[in-house]
GUMARFI-850855 format. One line per field, with one value per residue (C-alpha): x, y, z. Coordinates in pm, whole numbers, plus 32768, in hexadecimal, padded with zeros to 4 digits. Each point is the difference from the previous one (the first is absolute). Example, Ala and Ser with C-alpha at 12.3 -4.5 7.8 and 13.67 -1.06 7.14 Angstrom:
x: (84CE 8089)
y: (7E3E 8158)
z: (830C 7FBE)
END
This chain:
x: (278D 815B 803F 8173 7FF1 7F06 7F26 7F1A 7EB7 7F4D 7E9C 7F50 7E92 7F9A 8033 7F45 80F9 8121 7F65 7FD0 816C 8077 8009 80B3 80FE 803E 804C 80DE 80CE 8062 8117 816B 8081 8109 7EF6 8018 7F1B 7EDC 7EF0 7EDC 7F1B 7ED4 7E95 7F90 80BC 7FB5 80C2 8001 8078 801D 80EA 8092 7FBB 7F92 7F3A 8008 7F38 7FFF 8123 80D5 8147 80DB 8132 810D 816B 8010 7F5A 7EB8 7F11 7ED9 7EF0 7E8D 7FEB 80F7 800C 8103 8066 8078 80C6 80DB 7FE2 7F99 7F23 7F38 7F97 7F53 7F90 80CB 8121 8117 811A 8103 813A 8150 8082 7ED4 7EAE 7F2C 7EBF 7F4B 7EAF 8021 8103 8052 80FB 809B 8022 8114 80E9 7F8C 7FE4 7EE9 7F6F 7F87 7F14 7FF2 80FA 80D6 8126 80BB 815B 807E 8168 80A9 8164 7FEA 8150 8097 7F1D 80AD 7FE8 7FC1 80C8 7F3E 8053 7E9E 7FCF 7F87 7EE4 7FC9 7EBD 7F9A 7EAF 7FA7 7EBE 7F75 7EC5 807F 8128 8081 8088 8109 807D 7FFB 80ED 7FE3 7F03 7FCB 7F13 7FD4 7FC9 802F 806C 8105 804D 807F 7F09 7F00 7EA5 7F4C 7FCA 80A0 7F21 7EB5 7F10 7FE5 7EE2 7F08 80A0 7F60 80AE 8175 8124 803D 7EBC 808E 816A 7FEB 8110 7FC4 8021 8149 812C 80BA 7FDA 809B 7F14 8076 7FB9 8080 8032 80B9 8032 80BD 8001 8162 808A 7F99 7EF5 8013 7F1D 7FF6 7F89 8003 7F91 804C 7EC8 7FC1 7E92 7FAB 80B7 8117 8149 810D 800C 80ED 7FDF 8080 8003 80A8 7FEC 804C 7ED5 802D 816E 8159 80DF 7F74 8082 7F77 8022 802F 7F64 80D2 808E 7F8E 80A0 8090 813E 8080 815A 7FA2 7EAD 7EDD 804A 7F5B 808B 7F49 807A 7FC1 8023 8052 7FCA 80E7 7FB1 7FD7 8167 805A 7F74 8066 7F88 802D 7FE5 7FFF 803A 7F9A 806B 7F8D 8128 810D 7FC4 7F9A 8080 7FF4 801A 7FEB 8001 8028 7FCD 8024 7FF1 8065 8072 816F 7FDA 7F56 8052 7F7F 808F 7FA3 807C 7F9A 8060 7F92 8076 7FE2 7FDA 8020 8144 8079 8053 7FBB 7FAE 8033 7FAD 8044 7F99 7FF4 801B 8017 8031 805D 807C 80C2 8011 80BB 807F 7F34 8010 7F61 8022 7F7E 8039 7FBD 8075 7FAE 80CA 7FC9 8019 7EF0 7EF8 7F60 7FFE 7F40 7F0C 7FF8 7EE2 805C 80DF 80E4 804E 8026 80F3 80D4 8177 8080 7F7C 807E 800A 8078 8014 806B 8032 8024 8036 7FDC 80E9 7FB9 802F 80AD 7F9E 80B6 7F82 804E 7F7E 7FFE 7F81 7FEA 7FAA 7FA2 8009 7EC2 806C 816E 7FEF 8115 806E 8101 7F51 80D1 7F5E 801D 804C 8000 802E 8045 7FB3 8011 7F47 800C 7ED1 803C 806E 8052 8172 800B 7F77 8039 7F42 80C7 7F8D 80A9 7FB2 80EB 7FED 80CB 7F78 804F 7FA6 7FDE 7FAE 804D 80D6 80BC 8091 7F88 808A 7FDE 7FD5 8010 7F6E 800B 7F49 7FF1 7F4C 800A 7EF1 7FAC 7ED5 7FA5 7F32 7E93 7FBB 8105 8030 815D 8058 8161 8084 8147 8018 813D 800A 80F9 7FC2 80D3 7FEA 8079 7FB4 7FEE 7FFA 8074 80C7 7FED 803E 80F2 7F84 8026 7F79 7F9C 7F5E 7FF2 7F23 7F1D 7EC7 7FA7 7E99 7F6E 7E95 7F69 7E88 7F1D 7E87 7F1B 7E8A 7EE5 7E96 7EDF 7E88 7FD9 8164 8157 8137 814C 8154 8128 8150 811A 816B 80B2 8170 80A2 8171 80A7 816D 806A 8009 80B7 7F56 7F6A 7F23 7E8E 7F2B 7EFB 7FCE 811A 80FA 7F6A 8067 80BB 80A9 7F19 7FF3 7EA0 7F16 7E85 7F29 7E8E 7EC4 7EB7 7EB9 7EC8 7EA2 7F0B 7E8F 7ED5 7FE3 8133 817B 80D5 8178 8122 816E 8128 815A 813C 813E 8154 8137 8166 812E 8138 80E9 7F90 7FCC 7EA5 7E99 7EB4 7E92 7F45 7E9D 7EF9 7EFA 7E9E 7EEA 7E95 7ED2 7E90 7F55 7E93 7EDA 7F7A 8152 8159 8137 8164 810F 817A 80EC 8176 807C 8165 8030 815D 7F6F 7EA7 7F4B 7F20 80AE 7ED9 7E8E 7F09 7E9D 7EC4 7EAB 7EC5 7ECB 7E91 7F65 7E9F 7F72 8026 8117 8177 8108 8176 8114 8174 8143 815C 8125 8174 80E5 8136 7F46 7F28 7EBE 7EB6 7ECA 7E9B 7EE8 7E94 7ED9 7E97 7F13 7E96 7EC2 7F02 7ED8 7FB5 8027 80F1 8171 8124 817A 8110 8176 810E 817C 80AE 8177 804D 8172 7FCB 7EEE 7EDE 7EC3 804D 7F0F 7E93 7ED8 7E8D 7F02 7E88 7F4B 7E8F 7F9D 7EBA 7FA0 8065 80E1 80EE 8096 8135 8069 8178 80DC 8179 8123 8155 8130 80D9 8176 80F7 7F94 7E87 7EEA 7F19 7EEB 7E97 7F10 7E8F 7F65 7EAA 8007 7ECB 7FF8 7EEA 7FEB 803F 809B 8136 8068 7FB8 80B3 7F0C 80B3 8152 8092 8154 80AD 8151 800C 80F3 806D 7FE4 7EB8)
y: (9456 7F69 7E99 7FB3 7E87 7FBF 8116 8125 8042 814C 801B 8142 7F87 7FED 7F5C 7EB3 7F86 8058 7F3A 7ED7 8009 8025 7E8A 7FD0 80FE 7F36 7EC9 80C5 806D 7E9A 7FC2 8006 8152 7FFC 804A 8154 8124 8025 8108 7FFD 812A 7FEB 8067 7E94 7EC7 7E8F 7EE2 7E90 7F1F 7ED2 80B4 80ED 8119 816B 80A9 817D 80ED 8179 80E6 7ED6 8042 7EDB 8051 7F05 8037 8160 7F99 80A4 7F76 80D7 7F70 8001 7E8E 7F08 7E93 7FA5 7E9A 8027 7EBB 8053 8180 7FEB 8121 8031 8167 80C1 8161 813C 7F3F 80B8 7F3C 80B0 7F95 809E 7FD0 8013 8097 7F32 8066 7EE4 7F87 7EA0 7F49 7EB1 8034 7F4F 80FC 7F3A 7FC1 813B 7F3B 7FD2 807B 815E 804E 8149 808E 8133 7FBF 811E 7F9D 80F5 807C 7F39 8089 80FB 80A7 7F4D 80BE 80ED 8176 8102 813E 80B7 7EF6 7F76 7E89 7F7E 7F15 7EFC 7F37 7EF9 7FA0 7EB4 7FD3 7EB5 7F37 7EDF 8022 7EEA 806E 7EF5 808B 813C 80A0 7F2E 8030 7F57 8048 7F72 8163 8141 8169 80A0 816D 80F2 8111 8063 7F77 80EA 7FDD 7EB0 7FBA 804D 7EDD 7F6A 807C 7F09 7F51 7F93 7F60 7FDE 8059 813C 8093 7FEF 8047 812D 7F76 810E 8119 7F8E 80CF 7EB9 7E93 7EB5 7EEF 7E9C 7E90 7F11 812A 7F96 8106 7FCD 8129 8051 7F3A 801F 8002 7F1E 7FFC 7F72 80AA 814C 8143 8159 80D7 8174 8057 7E9B 8015 7EFA 80A5 7F00 7E85 7F0B 7E84 7FFC 8109 800B 811C 8029 803B 80B8 7F9E 808C 7EDB 7ED4 7F1A 8041 80B4 8178 80DC 8000 8134 801E 80FB 8051 80A9 8051 7F83 7ED2 7FA7 7F71 7FC6 7F0B 7FDE 7F11 7FC0 7EF2 8046 7EDD 803D 7EEA 8043 8128 8078 7F8D 8045 7FF1 80A8 7F6A 80EA 7FDB 8123 7FAB 80FA 7F9C 80AF 7FB4 7EB7 7F6E 807D 7F29 8088 7F7A 80BD 7F5B 80B0 7F88 808E 7F5C 8062 8010 80C2 8036 7FD8 8045 7F69 8031 7F5B 8054 7F80 8073 7F8D 812F 7F83 8157 805D 7E95 8017 7F43 80FF 7F8C 80C7 7F91 80D0 7FB0 8086 7F5B 805C 7EFD 7FF2 7EED 806C 814C 7FCF 80AD 7FCD 809B 7FD7 80CB 7F59 80A6 7F61 801F 7F59 8119 8169 8077 7F18 8118 80ED 7EFA 7F82 80EA 80FA 80B9 812D 7FCD 7E9B 805A 8121 7F72 8011 7EEA 7EB0 7FA3 7EB6 7FEA 7F14 8039 7F44 80CD 7FAD 8107 7FDF 80F6 8158 7F77 7F55 7F07 7FD4 7F4A 80AF 7FB7 80ED 7FCC 8113 7FF3 8138 7FF0 8121 7FB8 7E88 7F22 7FE5 8118 8082 7F99 7ED1 7FC0 7E8D 8006 8106 7FAE 811D 8052 8129 808F 80D5 814C 7FA9 80E7 8018 80FF 8147 7F84 7F1E 7EF9 7F4D 7F2C 7F87 7F0C 7F1C 7F12 7FEF 7F3A 80C6 7F49 8068 7F7E 8125 8120 7FFE 7F0D 7F6F 8008 8125 801F 813B 8063 813A 804D 813B 80C7 8105 80F8 80E5 8107 813A 805C 8159 7FBD 7E8E 7F9F 7EB4 7F9C 7EBD 7F83 7EC9 7F4A 7F2B 7EF9 7F59 7EE7 7F7D 7EC7 8037 7F46 8093 8147 80A4 8159 7F8B 7F2D 7EA1 804F 814D 80AE 8149 80B0 812A 8098 80D5 810D 807A 810E 8069 8123 8024 80F0 8016 812B 7FCB 80F9 7F9A 80D9 7FD6 7F45 7FA2 7F9A 8091 7F46 8076 7F0F 808D 7F05 7FF5 7EC6 7FD7 7ED3 7FC6 7EDF 8020 7FB4 7E8E 7F2F 7F72 7EA7 7F24 8056 7EDF 80BA 813B 7FA8 802A 814A 80BF 813C 8110 8116 8129 8086 80C3 8006 810E 7FA9 80A7 7F45 80BD 7F3D 8086 7F06 8052 7F33 7F38 806B 8009 80F4 7FD8 80A8 7FA2 80AA 7F61 80AF 7F2D 80A9 7F3D 8046 7F80 802B 7F71 80FA 8111 8033 7FF0 7FEE 803D 7EC5 7FFE 8061 7EFA 8078 7F17 8058 7F37 802D 7ED3 7FD5 80D6 800F 7FC5 7F6D 80A0 7F81 80D0 7FF1 80DA 8035 814D 8056 816E 8001 7FB6 808A 7EC7 7EEE 7EAF 7F27 8038 7EF9 803B 7F3B 80A0 7F49 80DA 7FBB 80FC 7F7C 7F2C 7EC5 8067 7FF1 806D 7FBD 80BC 7FBF 8075 7F67 80D2 7FB4 80E4 7F23 7ED3 80D5 7F74 80B8 7F2D 8053 7F29 804C 7F3E 8020 7F29 806F 7F6A 808C 7F68 7EE1 7F14 80A7 804C 8053 7FEF 806C 8038 805B 8017 80EB 800F 8151 7FAE 7EA0 7F52 80E1 7F5C 7EC0 7F32 806D 7F5F 8058 7F37 8033 7F32 7FBD 7F61 7F5D 7F47 7EAD 804C 80F9 8036 80BF 807F 8037 8098 7FDE 807F 7F62 80A2 7F59 8013 7FDA 7E97 8011 80FF 808A 7F16 8063 7F20 8002 7F29 7FCA 7F79 7F6F 7FC0 7F2A 8046 7EBE 7F54 80D8 808E 7F80 80A3 7FCF 80BD 809B 8087 809A 8070 809B 8124 7FF4 8163 8101 80BD)
z: (AB60 7FDF 806F 803C 7FD2 7EEE 7F7D 8034 7F4E 7FDC 7F79 7FAB 7FF7 816F 8152 7FCA 7F05 80E7 811D 7F1C 7FAB 8166 8039 7EBA 8073 813E 7F35 7F17 8129 8054 7EFF 806F 8075 7EEC 7EF8 7F5A 8057 7F0D 7FE3 7F0B 7FCA 7F13 7FCE 8012 8066 7FF3 809B 7F98 8119 7F1A 7F11 8107 7F0B 8022 7EEC 801D 7F25 7FE5 805F 8062 80B9 806A 80D4 805A 806B 7F71 7EB9 7F97 7EFD 7F8D 7F1D 7FB2 804E 8097 8065 8109 804F 8164 8016 7ED3 7FFE 7E91 7F92 7EC3 7FC6 7EEE 7FB9 8045 809A 80B0 80A3 80DA 80B8 8050 7E9D 7F18 7FB5 7F0F 7F50 7F50 7F83 808F 80D4 809C 8118 8128 8119 80AF 7EDA 7F48 7EBB 7F06 7EB9 7FAB 7EE3 7F46 80F8 803B 80EC 80A5 807F 8104 800F 8117 7FDA 811D 803E 7ED4 7F11 7F10 803B 7EF2 7FC6 8112 8100 800E 7FFA 7EB1 8056 7EF1 8008 7F01 7F6C 7F5B 7F3B 7F85 7FB5 80D3 80EB 80DE 8152 8039 814B 80CB 7F03 7EC2 7EE4 7EB0 7EDF 7EA4 7F84 80C4 7FED 80E1 804E 8108 7F9C 8106 7FB9 80ED 8176 8052 8129 7F5C 7FDE 7EA8 7F2E 7F71 7EDC 7EC0 7EDC 7FCB 80DE 7F3C 8089 815F 7FB0 7F1C 7F1D 7EFC 8101 809F 7F89 7FCD 804F 7FA1 7F8C 7FDE 8029 810C 80E8 813C 8112 8148 80ED 806B 7EDE 7E94 7EF5 7ECF 7ED0 7EA1 7EC2 80B6 7F5A 8084 7FDB 8010 8042 7F9D 7EB2 7FD7 7F97 805C 800A 80A6 800B 8167 8110 8153 80FB 8176 80E3 814D 8014 7FB9 7F9F 7F47 7EF2 7EA4 7EB5 8001 7EF9 7EC0 7F58 7E97 7F16 7EAE 7F87 7EA5 8062 80D1 7F71 80C4 8170 80EB 8161 80E9 8164 8102 8174 80E8 8175 8076 816D 80EA 7FD6 7E9F 7EA8 7E94 7EC2 7EA5 7ED5 7E86 7F0F 7E9E 7EF3 7EA5 7F57 8103 80B5 814E 814F 813B 8160 8162 814A 8155 814E 8165 815F 8146 815C 7F97 7EBC 7EB4 7E92 7EA2 7EBF 7E95 7EBF 7E9B 7EA7 7EAA 7EAC 7F18 7E9B 7F62 80B2 8005 8173 813E 810F 8167 813A 8165 812E 816E 8160 8152 816A 8102 8164 80B1 816B 7FFF 7E9C 7EF6 7E8C 7ECF 7E8A 7EDA 7EB0 7EAD 7EBC 7E8E 7EEF 7F01 8072 7F0D 8098 80CB 7ED5 7F3C 8107 8131 800E 813F 7FC2 812D 7F91 7E92 8044 811B 7FC0 80E0 806F 815B 80BB 8167 8126 8168 8145 813D 816D 8115 8129 811C 7F60 7ECB 7EBD 7F23 7E9D 7EBC 7EC8 7E8B 7EF3 7E89 7F08 7E8F 7F27 7F2C 7F21 7FBA 802E 8087 8169 8017 8137 8131 80A7 8177 800D 812D 8111 816C 80ED 8171 8097 8160 804E 80B4 8163 811F 805F 8117 7F71 7E9A 7F12 7F43 7EC5 7EF8 7EA2 7F58 7ED3 7F2A 7E9D 7EC9 7EC6 7EB7 7E9F 7EA5 7F94 80A0 815B 810C 8141 8179 80EC 817B 8099 8172 8074 817A 8079 8145 803C 8113 802F 8103 8033 802F 7F70 7EF6 7FB9 7F8E 7F60 7F9D 7F68 7F76 7F27 7FA0 7EC5 7F92 7EAF 7F6D 7E99 7F4E 7E8F 7EB4 7EA1 809B 7EE9 80A0 8165 80C3 804E 8175 8070 8142 8061 814F 804A 8106 8010 80FB 8021 80DF 8015 80C4 8023 80BB 800E 8043 8029 802A 8038 7F8D 801F 7EB7 7F9F 807C 7F5B 8019 7F81 7FF8 7F93 7FD7 7F96 7F84 7FAF 7F58 7FC5 7F47 7F99 7E9D 7FAB 7EFD 7ECE 802D 7F22 800F 807C 80D4 80D0 80F1 7EE5 7F8A 813A 7FA0 80C7 806D 80E9 7FFF 80E2 7FDB 8098 800C 807D 802D 802F 8064 803D 8093 7FDE 806F 7EBE 7F3F 801B 7F37 7FF1 7F4E 8014 7F5C 8004 7F8D 7FD6 7FFF 7F97 8068 7F3D 80D5 7EF4 7EF9 8104 7F6F 806A 7F49 803D 7F9D 7F70 80FF 8050 804C 8072 8049 8061 804E 809C 8061 7FA4 7E9B 7F5B 8031 7F6C 7FFD 7F58 7FEF 7F35 7FEE 7F78 7FA0 8058 7F68 7EA7 8053 7F86 8086 801A 806D 8033 8079 806E 8047 8037 8068 8025 8048 7F12 803C 811B 7F2B 7F10 803C 7F06 800F 7F4A 7FFF 7F62 7FFF 7F7D 800F 7F36 800A 7F70 7F17 8096 7FFD 8040 805B 808A 8042 8082 806B 80CB 800A 808F 7F0B 80B7 80EB 7ED9 7F0B 8036 7F1D 802D 7F0F 8007 7F05 7FFB 7F0C 7FB9 7F61 7FD1 7F7F 7F3D 805D 807F 80BD 80D5 7FFA 80B0 8004 80C8 8019 8108 803A 814D 8069 813E 7F77 7ED8 7F68 7EA9 7F99 7EAB 7FE5 7EF3 8021 7F32 8035 7F5E 7EFE 7FCA 7EE4 7FC4 8037 7FC1 810D 8071 802F 80BE 8051 810F 8095 8162 80A6 8177 808C 8173 80BA 7ED2 7FCD 7EB1 7EA3 7EDF 7EE4 7EEB 7FC0 7EBE 7FCA 7EC3 7FBC 7F11 7EE0 8042 8112 7FEB)
END
């Protein structure tokens, strides 16, 4: 029986009692219609009119506004909606499932006190939840265990002492078993893979968890201690401390790197970081990010005083995109005050080995089918040092996108650039490059284009050139393409022959600022043939290109190296191969290949080779990723330079994954150079599901000699 205005009572011991309560039910129906719906089911029920109180005993179920309360015995004060329950308590609402031995709750405010309780906080993130590598949503639920837990609101809990975990405790909806003794009897603290136990535990769903004197426990055994703990709970962006990185290095000493994340508001945040190196000094970093309707930006600043090298290292990085009406702007800023900063402190290979550091900024305004832009670019050579790379400070450009002029297409690119550098030639350059193109044909498609180019120079420090210089040239391009396709029962075969011809007359010598100045005279034809076979789950392709160069001045011609490219995509493996072969000298000029193969259902290997004869480069790389079981996986990769310093970067990672945690053991070798030996590092990474990553131990040492 469900009574919308006041309450409903169900009794399991016969009709007489129900008749006796019928009159009481009529009086209970009289309160204002705004009262919430209430249903009580029990084996026996008593009502006190003086106290307006129900006493229910045996298989008690109280339901109100989507909230269910199960108990062996319950006392409900109808006027205040306060309930006192005991024995096999289970409380359920949209956010939580609570098992407890005893409870005092208000069913309207959803507040009260829980005794010997296990609280299950359900994942409320929905579509915002993170997905794993298979694309499945990673559901993260939380469990809180405590002798006495205060429910301060629908989503806020506090306990003097409690444990916290994301490990499943069994069937969340099962009724609590009879409890005797301490909380640990109910909570299975010793059986949980991990939990955090602390005092003054404060949990807000959708916000954070805070605790003092927290210990991280594995199977009930304390292994880590922190005087204060903060962690996000069922949320993605909240203010608080992030887990610190703890490590050790023979060159930098003990490292401790705590971070603090500040969620300023929904579209702004900042991260403050400290890097303490016992042998080097203290690094300070700050990152600021914002996002609004007109643009976005991200800025980072870092400073470290290195006592050993007696240097102040400064790094500034930033990027922004913004739009003012039709005008768009972007900036990408990268600055370090010492070019060896990344060699000392960068761990990623692409950052550590980069040759140039570029900063750029641009404003652009589209007008119909044209674009006007203002661009600045600044380069720093991290290997040679100095600023002898030509800097664009600035460049003003005007571009006309391809536009139809009768049967022709017209386009234009033009620019006026100021090039600056400390030494060697610099100055201004104006470049104008209009293009007319025409295409026709169906069976055989023909494309032709002619481009005119006028380039003017005003130079400084030009010992080998006149201070005023100009160059006029043109380029003619023709391209013929045909396509033949044949469909079979299980495959489609396509053949595409093509012929390309390019002619540029001889040009005068000019200073070299960028690719525009590197244009040289050429008369070259390229004959190419592309073969493609498309299967149900695989594509095979092979292209061969043969360039042939004519030199009218020398009355000579030459067969250039032949370029061959092959690829296999889809199916159990992927192969990409390119090779250039000089048939005049009968030698390979370049050879590059990448192979990725699934040798077992859960094992993928990758192999690669990079060879360039002119630069005397021969490098190999290999890798493997294998899922050994549902819980164990391994990944490894290595890079070997057979023409240089031998073994370079090497990484090996072994990962163990459980329902609520994962650990990873990593070994890394980073190469040295003429000023520093190779570095070997060992790290143990622990990931607590729902709490992010905690690096508990890291050790790295640099060998004194190559082993």
